Every structure is written in structure tokens, then in C-alpha cells.
C-alpha positions in Angstrom: 104.4 28.0 163.1 104.6 26.8 166.7 103.8 29.2 169.5 107.7 28.8 171.3 109.1 30.0 168.1 107.5 33.1 168.7 108.2 33.2 172.5 111.8 32.3 171.2 111.7 35.3 169.2 110.1 37.7 172.0 113.2 36.8 174.5 115.8 37.0 171.4 114.0 40.7 171.3 114.9 41.6 174.6 117.7 40.2 175.3 119.8 41.2 172.2 121.8 38.2 172.8 121.2 34.7 171.6 122.8 33.2 174.5 121.6 34.8 176.8 117.9 33.8 175.0 119.0 30.1 174.9 119.6 30.3 178.5 116.3 32.1 179.4 114.5 29.5 176.9 116.3 26.5 178.8 117.8 25.1 175.0 120.6 24.8 174.2 122.2 27.6 171.5 122.5 25.4 168.7 118.9 24.5 169.4 117.8 28.1 169.9 119.5 29.3 166.6 117.1 26.5 164.6 114.3 27.8 166.0 114.5 31.1 164.8 115.8 30.0 161.6 112.9 27.9 161.2 110.2 31.0 162.0 112.2 32.6 159.8 111.5 30.2 157.3 107.8 30.6 157.6 108.3 34.4 157.9 109.4 33.9 154.4 111.6 37.1 155.5 114.7 38.0 157.2 113.9 39.0 161.0 117.2 40.1 162.0 120.1 41.9 160.5 123.0 39.6 160.4 126.3 40.0 161.5 124.3 42.7 164.2 125.8 42.5 167.9 124.0 43.1 169.7 120.9 41.7 167.9 119.0 43.8 166.0 115.6 43.4 164.3 115.0 43.9 160.7 111.8 46.0 159.9 110.1 43.0 159.1 110.8 41.5 162.7 110.3 44.5 164.8 106.8 44.1 162.6 106.6 40.4 163.7 107.7 41.6 167.2 104.2 43.6 168.1 102.2 40.7 166.1 103.5 38.3 168.8 103.3 40.3 171.8 99.7 41.1 170.8 99.3 37.2 170.4 100.8 36.7 173.4 98.5 38.5 175.1 95.3 37.0 173.3 96.5 33.7 174.3 96.7 35.0 177.8 93.4 36.9 177.6 91.6 33.5 176.6 93.3 31.7 179.6 92.0 34.2 181.5 88.6 33.6 180.1 88.8 29.7 180.4 89.5 30.2 183.7 86.5 32.5 184.7 84.5 29.5 182.9 85.8 27.4 185.4 85.1 29.4 188.4 88.5 29.9 189.8 89.5 33.5 188.4 87.7 35.9 190.6 89.5 33.5 193.7 92.9 33.3 192.5 95.5 35.6 191.9 98.7 35.1 190.2 102.3 37.0 191.1 104.9 36.1 188.7 108.5 36.7 190.6 111.7 36.3 190.8 113.5 33.3 193.8 115.1 35.6 195.8 112.0 37.9 196.1 109.6 35.4 196.6 112.0 34.5 199.6 112.7 37.9 201.2 110.0 40.8 200.1 106.9 38.7 199.2 107.7 36.6 202.4 108.1 40.1 204.3 104.7 40.7 202.1 102.4 37.8 203.5 101.8 38.9 207.1 99.1 42.1 205.3 98.1 39.8 202.3 97.1 37.0 204.8 93.3 38.9 205.6 93.0 39.2 201.8 93.7 35.9 201.2 90.1 34.5 203.4 88.5 35.2 200.0 90.6 33.2 197.7 94.1 32.0 197.0 97.5 33.7 196.0 99.3 31.7 193.2 103.2 32.4 193.1 105.3 31.8 190.0 109.2 32.1 190.1 110.8 32.7 186.7 113.4 34.7 184.9 112.7 38.2 184.6 112.0 37.9 180.7 109.6 35.2 181.8 108.0 37.2 184.6 107.2 40.1 182.0 106.0 37.3 179.3 103.6 36.4 182.0 102.5 39.2 182.9 102.2 40.3 179.0 100.0 37.2 178.1 97.5 37.7 181.4 98.8 34.6 182.6 99.9 36.8 186.0 97.6 39.7 187.4 101.6 41.0 189.1 104.7 41.2 187.9 107.2 42.0 191.4 110.9 42.6 190.0 114.2 44.0 190.7 114.5 47.2 188.6 118.0 48.8 187.1 119.4 50.9 183.8 120.8 47.7 183.2 117.7 45.5 183.6 115.3 48.1 181.6 112.1 46.0 181.0 110.2 47.2 178.0 106.6 47.2 179.3 104.3 49.6 177.2 103.7 52.3 180.3 100.0 53.2 178.7 99.0 49.2 179.4 101.3 48.7 182.5 101.4 50.3 185.7 104.1 50.0 188.6 104.9 50.6 192.4 108.3 51.2 194.3 108.0 48.7 197.1 111.3 50.0 198.4 115.6 50.0 197.9 117.7 46.9 198.4 121.5 46.6 197.5 124.0 43.7 197.1 126.7 43.3 198.9 129.8 41.4 199.2 130.3 39.3 202.4 131.6 36.5 203.8 131.2 33.9 206.4 132.5 34.8 209.9 135.4 33.1 212.0 135.4 32.0 215.7 136.7 35.6 216.5 134.0 37.5 214.0 136.4 38.8 211.4 135.2 38.3 208.1 137.2 34.5 206.5 137.8 35.8 203.5 139.5 39.5 202.7 140.2 41.2 199.2 143.7 42.0 198.9 146.1 43.4 196.5 147.6 41.0 194.4 145.4 37.9 196.0 142.5 36.8 194.1 139.9 36.1 196.6 137.2 32.8 196.2 134.2 34.3 194.5 130.9 32.5 194.5 129.2 33.5 191.3 125.6 34.2 189.9 125.0 32.1 186.4 123.6 34.8 184.0 120.4 34.2 183.3 119.9 35.7 186.8 119.0 39.4 187.1 121.3 39.5 189.8 124.0 37.9 188.2 123.7 40.3 185.2 124.0 43.6 188.2 127.0 41.8 189.6 129.2 41.0 186.5 128.4 44.3 184.6 129.3 45.9 188.1 132.8 44.0 188.7 133.5 44.3 185.4 133.1 48.6 185.4 134.2 49.4 188.4 137.5 50.3 189.0 137.8 49.4 192.8 136.6 45.8 191.6 139.3 43.8 193.7 140.9 40.0 192.1 138.7 37.5 192.3 138.9 33.8 191.5 135.6 32.5 190.5 135.2 28.8 192.3 131.2 28.5 191.8 128.5 29.7 189.4 124.8 28.9 190.8 121.1 30.0 189.5 119.9 30.3 193.1 121.1 33.0 196.1 119.8 30.8 198.1 122.0 28.3 197.8 125.1 31.0 197.1 124.2 32.6 200.4 124.7 28.9 202.3 127.8 28.1 200.6 129.1 31.4 202.1 128.1 30.3 205.5 130.3 27.3 205.0 133.1 28.7 204.2 133.4 28.5 200.4 133.8 32.0 199.2 132.4 35.4 199.0 129.5 36.5 197.3 127.3 39.6 196.6 124.0 39.1 198.3 120.7 41.0 198.4 121.0 43.0 201.8 117.5 42.0 202.4 118.7 38.1 202.6 122.0 38.8 204.3 121.4 41.6 206.9 120.1 39.1 209.9 123.1 36.8 209.7 125.4 40.1 209.7 123.5 41.3 212.8 123.8 37.6 214.4 127.6 37.4 213.4 127.5 34.7 211.2 128.4 36.9 208.1 131.1 40.2 207.9 130.8 42.4 204.9 133.5 42.3 202.6 135.1 45.9 201.2 133.5 49.1 201.1 130.5 51.3 200.0 131.9 51.5 196.5 131.5 47.7 195.9 127.7 47.7 196.8 125.3 47.8 194.1 122.1 49.0 194.8 118.6 48.8 193.0 114.9 49.5 193.6 112.1 46.7 193.5 109.0 47.2 192.0 105.5 45.6 191.4 103.6 46.0 188.0 100.5 45.6 186.6 98.1 45.8 183.6 96.3 49.3 184.0 92.8 47.0 183.0 90.1 46.5 185.6 91.3 43.1 187.5 89.7 40.5 189.7 88.2 42.2 193.2 90.9 39.8 195.3 93.7 41.5 192.6 92.3 45.4 193.3 92.2 44.4 197.2 95.8 43.2 197.1 97.3 46.5 194.9 95.2 48.8 196.8 97.5 46.8 200.0 100.4 48.0 198.2 99.2 51.3 197.1 99.2 52.0 201.4 102.2 50.5 202.2 
């Protein structure tokens, strides 16, 4: 049995979708399926209800999920102890987050955190939403900074983990401004607008796609680009390639400068929360000091 099979299984249990879990684990759908079958062969019993959609665990699968999560945490704690033995843990704090939040909110907080960094090092890991949760559960990250929305609900045990809300943000459809300060693209009935989409592996992508699929005011769109980087989509919008739903925290300065223009009305915007999570157990002195900064925001 390989540890990566358990990590695959946890990702599948969290996403409840083979394709999405395979994307999060950076393997092809067939390869991911073979790894799950190998885990079932090792277990000697079915772990998934056949033919169910979304994916549903059998009783044996649910039992293995609990054991797998405990094992991941145990491995994380063992890694933590190794770092202590190496003399690094007390002086290194690890924050797991997404690339967009690392660029926006984390950058904004650096000024407040900088005095504490004289005591040690802040290690920032950018991963997918599922991977950041796994890092936290395995003890490989002190903090997890993520978007929060009902569609992105994380299954963290409330008895073991705490969180703080650090603010609100929203996804806003924007386009490049022309020479007259007007939007290069507009939402017009019967005329599909060039649309720049997030990859489904991104939390932002899941929010936008669900919003577009269920919003009666969704405009006609012509999907021309899919990308797993919000930073890249931001640049493509500035180049006039099309329209994208960008976090307001990312787009606001360009809108104020007249380089970008919001498209449509408020009904097309998507609000969400930003939360930082931690284990309730005592962390290192540096990590606890950083948490107090967030508490006193």
C-alpha cells in the first residue's frame, strides 16, 4: 500500500468526483482510477458505492477515510517532530494558501507581519483548496488561508480546528477599457462575449461556473481561454482578449486607474469570505504571535 493512494482517496472523498479529484492530484483520470482500484484491492473490499454520482463511500470506505485522515495527521506530526529535532520548527511558520490570495491578501498583511519575521521565517505554500486542507490536517502547515463559500465547504473537524474571518471579497466581471474609457466588451443579448475561464481545479473556477450555470441573468458567453492562474487571466483581460470574473481585491486598482471596466450589474457578481484556519492545539510561539496579529485585525 502506498501513501499516495490514501491521499488520492481523501481527495476523492472530499470532491466526490473522480475527474476533479484526478485534477487535484495532478494525474490523468485513468491513472487515478487505477490507483483507487489498487487501494480497494489492498483493502480487500469495495470502498465506493458502484454507479453512485456524486461518489459515495461504502461503510468500509468511510472507516478507511477516518483512518487515512488520522494517518495523514500522524505523518504530519512526525514531520513536525523531525523539524523540531533539526531546530527549525520554532523559527518557521508555514502558511498554505492559493496563488491568488498569496498575491493579494497575504501581500497586504506583510506589513503587519514584518516585525514578527525578525523572530523567524514565514514559509508560504500555494496549493489547491483540497491540498491546503490536507497540509493543515497532516500538520505540515500551521495556517490555511482560503476562500469560503457554501460551494467550497471544507470538512474540517470543528473540535480540532478554529478559524477567523479576515474579510469579504467578490468576483466581478471586468473587461479592458478602450481609449474612451468604455469597456472593450459588453454583455449584449444574442451576441456572445469572449469569456476567459478559470480551470476547474481552482476554487474560483468552481464558484464562477456554478454561478453562471444557475444565474438567470447569465449573459451569452463564448469561452475562448481556460487557465489555472488568476494572475494570467488578469493580464489577458488587460490585453483586451476577453472578459473574466476577477477578485475585486485584484482588479480594484486597475478599475480605479481606468484600465479595466466592470461589465454587467451586481447580479453577476459573486460574494465570498476569506478565512484563516489553524489547529486548536498549541502552536509555536512565533505562530501564536502571528495568530494574535490576525485576531487583532
